[in-house]
C-alpha positions as CSV (number, residue, x, y, z in Angstrom):
1,M,-74.2,-36.7,83.7
2,Q,-70.9,-36.7,85.8
3,R,-69.5,-33.2,86.5
4,I,-65.8,-32.5,86.2
5,D,-63.8,-31.7,89.6
6,R,-60.4,-31.3,90.8
7,N,-59.6,-35.1,90.5
8,T,-60.8,-35.4,86.8
9,R,-58.3,-37.6,84.8
10,G,-57.9,-38.9,81.3
11,V,-58.5,-37.5,77.8
12,Y,-61.1,-35.1,76.9
13,S,-61.0,-34.7,73.1
14,I,-61.6,-31.4,71.5
15,A,-64.2,-32.1,68.9
16,P,-64.4,-30.0,65.7
17,T,-67.7,-28.7,64.7
18,P,-68.7,-30.5,61.3
19,F,-70.1,-28.4,58.4
20,H,-71.5,-29.2,55.1
21,K,-69.8,-28.1,52.0
22,D,-71.9,-24.9,51.9
23,G,-70.9,-24.1,55.4
24,G,-74.3,-25.3,57.2
25,L,-74.1,-27.3,60.3
26,D,-73.8,-30.8,59.8
27,V,-76.1,-32.2,62.7
28,A,-75.6,-35.8,61.6
29,G,-71.9,-35.4,61.6
30,I,-72.0,-34.5,65.3
31,D,-73.6,-37.9,65.9
32,R,-70.7,-39.6,63.9
33,L,-68.1,-37.7,65.9
34,A,-69.6,-38.5,69.2
35,D,-69.7,-42.2,68.3
36,F,-66.2,-42.1,67.0
37,Y,-64.9,-40.7,70.2
38,D,-66.8,-43.0,72.4
39,A,-65.3,-45.9,70.4
40,A,-61.7,-44.5,70.7
41,G,-62.2,-44.7,74.4
42,V,-61.8,-41.0,75.5
43,D,-63.0,-40.1,78.9
44,G,-64.7,-37.0,77.8
45,L,-65.3,-34.4,75.1
46,T,-64.7,-30.5,75.0
47,V,-66.8,-28.7,72.4
48,L,-67.0,-25.1,71.2
49,G,-63.4,-24.5,71.9
50,Q,-60.7,-22.8,69.7
51,M,-60.7,-25.6,67.3
52,G,-64.5,-25.8,67.4
53,E,-64.9,-22.7,65.5
54,A,-67.2,-21.2,68.3
55,P,-66.6,-17.6,67.2
56,K,-68.2,-18.5,63.8
57,L,-71.4,-19.8,65.2
58,S,-74.7,-18.0,66.1
59,S,-76.0,-18.3,69.8
60,A,-78.7,-20.6,68.7
61,E,-76.1,-22.8,66.7
62,S,-73.7,-22.9,69.6
63,L,-76.6,-24.3,71.8
64,L,-77.5,-26.8,69.2
65,V,-73.9,-27.9,68.9
66,A,-73.5,-28.3,72.6
67,R,-76.7,-30.0,73.3
68,R,-76.3,-32.5,70.4
69,F,-73.0,-33.6,71.9
70,V,-74.1,-33.7,75.4
71,E,-77.2,-35.9,74.4
72,R,-75.1,-38.2,72.1
73,A,-71.9,-38.8,73.8
74,G,-71.7,-41.6,76.3
75,R,-69.3,-39.5,78.5
76,P,-68.8,-36.0,80.2
77,V,-68.9,-33.0,77.9
78,V,-67.1,-29.7,78.7
79,V,-68.4,-26.7,76.8
80,G,-66.5,-23.6,75.8
81,V,-68.4,-20.5,76.6
82,T,-66.0,-17.8,76.2
83,A,-67.6,-14.5,75.2
84,P,-67.0,-10.7,75.3
85,G,-69.7,-10.1,77.7
86,F,-70.7,-11.9,80.9
87,E,-74.4,-11.9,80.0
88,T,-73.9,-14.1,76.8
89,M,-71.5,-16.2,78.7
90,R,-73.9,-16.8,81.6
91,E,-76.7,-17.7,79.4
92,L,-75.0,-20.2,77.3
93,A,-73.3,-21.8,80.4
94,H,-76.6,-22.2,82.4
95,E,-78.4,-23.6,79.1
96,V,-75.6,-26.2,78.7
97,M,-75.5,-27.1,82.4
98,D,-79.2,-27.5,82.4
99,H,-79.0,-29.9,79.5
100,G,-76.2,-32.2,81.3
101,A,-72.9,-30.6,80.4
102,A,-70.0,-31.5,82.9
103,G,-68.6,-28.1,83.0
104,V,-67.6,-24.8,81.1
105,M,-64.3,-23.7,79.8
106,V,-63.5,-19.9,79.8
107,A,-60.5,-18.3,78.1
108,P,-59.2,-15.0,79.2
109,P,-59.8,-11.7,77.2
110,T,-56.6,-10.5,75.6
111,S,-56.7,-7.3,77.6
112,L,-55.5,-8.9,80.8
113,R,-52.1,-7.9,81.6
114,T,-51.5,-8.1,85.4
115,D,-51.9,-10.8,87.9
116,D,-54.6,-9.0,89.7
117,Q,-56.5,-8.4,86.4
118,I,-56.4,-12.2,85.7
119,V,-57.5,-13.2,89.2
120,G,-60.2,-10.6,89.1
121,Y,-61.5,-11.6,85.8
122,Y,-62.1,-15.3,86.7
123,T,-63.5,-14.1,90.1
124,Q,-66.1,-12.1,88.3
125,V,-66.9,-15.2,85.9
126,A,-67.2,-17.4,89.0
127,E,-69.7,-15.0,90.6
128,R,-71.7,-14.5,87.4
129,L,-71.9,-18.2,86.6
130,G,-72.5,-19.3,89.9
131,P,-70.9,-21.8,92.5
132,D,-72.5,-24.8,91.0
133,V,-71.0,-24.5,87.5
134,P,-67.4,-26.1,87.4
135,L,-65.0,-23.9,85.5
136,V,-62.0,-24.9,83.3
137,V,-59.4,-22.1,83.0
138,Q,-57.8,-22.1,79.6
139,D,-53.9,-21.0,80.0
140,Y,-52.9,-20.4,76.3
141,P,-50.5,-17.5,76.1
142,L,-49.5,-18.1,72.5
143,T,-53.0,-17.4,71.3
144,F,-54.4,-15.2,73.9
145,S,-51.3,-13.1,75.0
146,V,-52.3,-13.5,78.6
147,V,-49.4,-15.1,80.7
148,M,-50.8,-16.9,83.9
149,S,-47.7,-17.4,86.3
150,V,-47.8,-20.2,88.8
151,P,-48.5,-17.7,91.7
152,V,-51.5,-16.4,89.6
153,L,-52.8,-19.9,89.1
154,V,-52.4,-20.9,92.7
155,R,-54.4,-17.7,93.7
156,I,-57.2,-18.7,91.3
157,A,-57.4,-22.4,92.7
158,S,-57.1,-21.1,96.3
159,T,-59.8,-18.5,96.3
160,I,-62.4,-19.7,93.5
161,D,-63.8,-22.9,94.4
162,S,-65.7,-23.4,91.3
163,V,-62.5,-23.5,89.2
164,V,-61.6,-27.2,89.1
165,M,-59.4,-27.6,86.0
166,L,-56.5,-25.8,84.2
167,K,-56.2,-26.3,80.5
168,H,-52.5,-26.2,80.2
169,E,-51.2,-25.0,77.1
170,D,-48.3,-22.9,77.8
171,W,-45.2,-23.4,75.7
172,P,-42.6,-24.2,77.1
173,G,-44.6,-25.6,80.0
174,L,-43.3,-28.5,81.6
175,E,-41.6,-26.7,84.4
176,K,-44.9,-25.0,85.1
177,I,-46.7,-28.4,85.7
178,T,-43.9,-29.6,87.9
179,T,-44.0,-26.2,90.0
180,L,-47.8,-26.5,90.4
181,R,-47.6,-30.1,91.6
182,E,-44.8,-29.1,94.0
183,A,-46.9,-26.4,95.5
184,E,-49.8,-29.0,95.9
185,A,-47.4,-31.4,97.5
186,A,-46.2,-28.9,99.9
187,G,-49.7,-27.6,100.9
188,R,-49.2,-24.2,99.4
189,A,-51.9,-24.8,96.9
190,P,-55.1,-27.0,96.6
191,R,-55.2,-29.7,93.8
192,L,-56.3,-28.6,90.3
193,S,-57.0,-31.3,87.5
194,I,-54.4,-30.4,84.7
195,L,-55.2,-31.5,81.3
196,C,-52.9,-30.4,78.4
197,G,-53.6,-29.0,74.8
198,N,-51.3,-27.9,72.2
199,G,-52.3,-30.8,69.9
200,G,-50.6,-33.3,72.2
201,L,-47.2,-32.1,71.1
202,F,-45.7,-32.5,74.6
203,L,-48.1,-35.1,76.0
204,D,-45.6,-37.9,76.6
205,F,-43.5,-35.7,79.1
206,E,-46.6,-33.7,80.4
207,V,-48.3,-36.9,81.9
208,E,-44.7,-37.7,83.4
209,R,-44.5,-34.2,85.2
210,G,-47.8,-34.6,86.7
211,A,-50.5,-33.8,84.3
212,D,-53.6,-35.6,84.6
213,G,-54.2,-36.2,80.9
214,A,-55.0,-34.3,77.7
215,M,-57.5,-31.9,76.5
216,T,-56.6,-31.5,72.7
217,G,-58.1,-32.4,69.3
218,Y,-55.5,-34.5,67.6
219,C,-57.0,-36.4,65.0
220,F,-56.0,-39.8,66.5
221,P,-57.5,-39.7,69.9
222,E,-56.6,-43.5,70.4
223,L,-52.9,-42.3,70.7
224,L,-53.8,-39.8,73.3
225,V,-55.8,-42.3,75.4
226,D,-52.9,-45.0,75.0
227,V,-50.1,-42.6,76.0
228,V,-51.9,-41.5,79.2
229,A,-52.7,-45.1,80.2
230,S,-49.3,-46.5,79.5
231,V,-47.5,-43.7,81.5
232,A,-50.1,-44.3,84.4
233,A,-49.2,-48.0,84.2
234,G,-45.3,-47.3,84.3
235,R,-44.7,-48.5,80.7
236,R,-42.6,-45.4,79.7
237,D,-40.9,-46.8,76.8
238,E,-44.0,-48.2,75.3
239,A,-45.7,-44.8,75.6
240,H,-42.8,-42.9,74.0
241,D,-42.4,-45.6,71.2
242,R,-46.2,-45.2,70.4
243,F,-46.1,-41.3,70.6
244,D,-42.9,-41.2,68.5
245,A,-44.8,-42.7,65.4
246,H,-47.4,-40.2,65.5
247,L,-45.2,-37.3,66.1
248,P,-44.6,-36.0,62.5
249,L,-48.4,-35.7,62.0
250,I,-48.9,-34.2,65.3
251,R,-46.2,-31.5,64.4
252,Y,-47.7,-30.9,60.9
253,E,-51.1,-30.6,62.7
254,Q,-49.9,-28.1,65.1
255,Q,-49.2,-25.5,62.5
256,P,-50.9,-22.1,63.5
257,G,-53.5,-21.2,61.0
258,V,-53.7,-24.6,59.4
259,G,-54.0,-27.0,61.9
260,L,-57.7,-27.4,62.0
261,A,-57.8,-27.8,58.3
262,V,-55.2,-30.7,58.5
263,R,-57.3,-32.3,61.5
264,K,-60.5,-32.2,59.3
265,H,-58.9,-33.5,56.5
266,V,-57.5,-36.5,58.3
267,M,-61.0,-37.1,59.8
268,V,-62.4,-37.1,56.3
269,R,-59.9,-39.6,55.4
270,R,-60.8,-41.8,58.2
271,G,-64.4,-41.7,57.3
272,I,-65.6,-39.6,60.4
273,L,-66.3,-36.4,58.7
274,A,-68.2,-36.1,55.5
275,S,-66.6,-32.7,54.7
276,A,-63.4,-30.8,55.7
277,T,-65.2,-27.4,55.3
278,M,-64.2,-24.8,57.7
279,R,-66.4,-21.6,57.9
280,Q,-65.1,-18.3,56.9
281,P,-62.7,-16.8,57.7
282,G,-60.7,-19.9,57.1
283,R,-59.0,-21.8,54.5
284,A,-58.8,-25.2,53.0
285,L,-55.4,-27.1,52.4
286,S,-53.7,-26.5,49.3
287,A,-53.1,-29.6,46.9
288,A,-49.5,-29.8,48.2
289,E,-50.4,-29.6,51.7
290,R,-52.9,-32.4,51.2
291,A,-50.3,-34.5,49.5
292,E,-48.1,-34.0,52.4
293,V,-50.5,-35.1,55.0
294,D,-51.5,-38.0,53.0
295,Y,-47.8,-39.1,52.9
296,L,-47.4,-38.8,56.7
297,L,-50.7,-40.8,57.0
298,E,-49.3,-43.6,54.7
299,R,-46.2,-43.7,56.7
300,L,-48.2,-43.8,59.8
301,R,-50.2,-46.7,58.5
302,E,-47.1,-49.0,58.8
303,R,-47.1,-48.6,62.5
304,E,-50.8,-47.7,63.5
305,P,-53.4,-50.0,63.2
306,A,-56.1,-47.3,63.5
307,A,-54.7,-45.5,60.5
308,D,-56.9,-47.5,58.0
309,L,-58.1,-44.9,55.6
310,V,-60.8,-44.1,53.4
311,A,-60.0,-43.1,49.9
């Protein structure tokens, strides 16, 4: 399977982990998800991330989920291997790479505060995983409380060859993308692939600023694919018009603490997931929330052919 590198572009959808109503893994649901993403035209998948409920899985379950996606998906799969200790991280990373993963993603521990601590941590990660494991750095200060400045990211890219991609989720973050690309153009930094998260909330401008695409889990990946392609082709107004139709649902899905429940509910409505179950701790949508999401879906249906829903 193709591995990610510093020129990787496109849409890498973050896949949720499907569960049965009793909380058990829905292995057949993984197959349906992989087939759905293939049909949507994404360039790759990311599994066991924040929205994959990775901390709620056992080590054996994590490996099962990753292997199943790798085996089923017809495109590269990045696997989240974040763990408190390096041995657990190394074991999972090597297992999934041996089974054909395209790379691994590591989020910073919340204890990191200084620039040297951040660079030192990713240096240690790279040393423990080895030079042949492509690494994605997850930059998500709103969740991890770790602020990665542009100089820190330049140091990481310049000194750690196996770090090939930045999952950019800073907010606000448009200026960071511009500054990173300016440093690259001026020869002060090597190129990094930049794929953006935050549910796609700023994707229309992120790709205009120089991001290579998206790494996020919005429940209509077709929209992410179309926006990235339209901007690349110079069809700016078309990209924004399509994006604007989805913005109310993107905004609703981006609510902290409830976003994954919204995403899974929509995927049930679309016939992709059999159950919207989240493992505990977690909560289901209230009746009022489900009604609001369904209302947004019906409005989207007027402008989005992909919004054909299952009752």
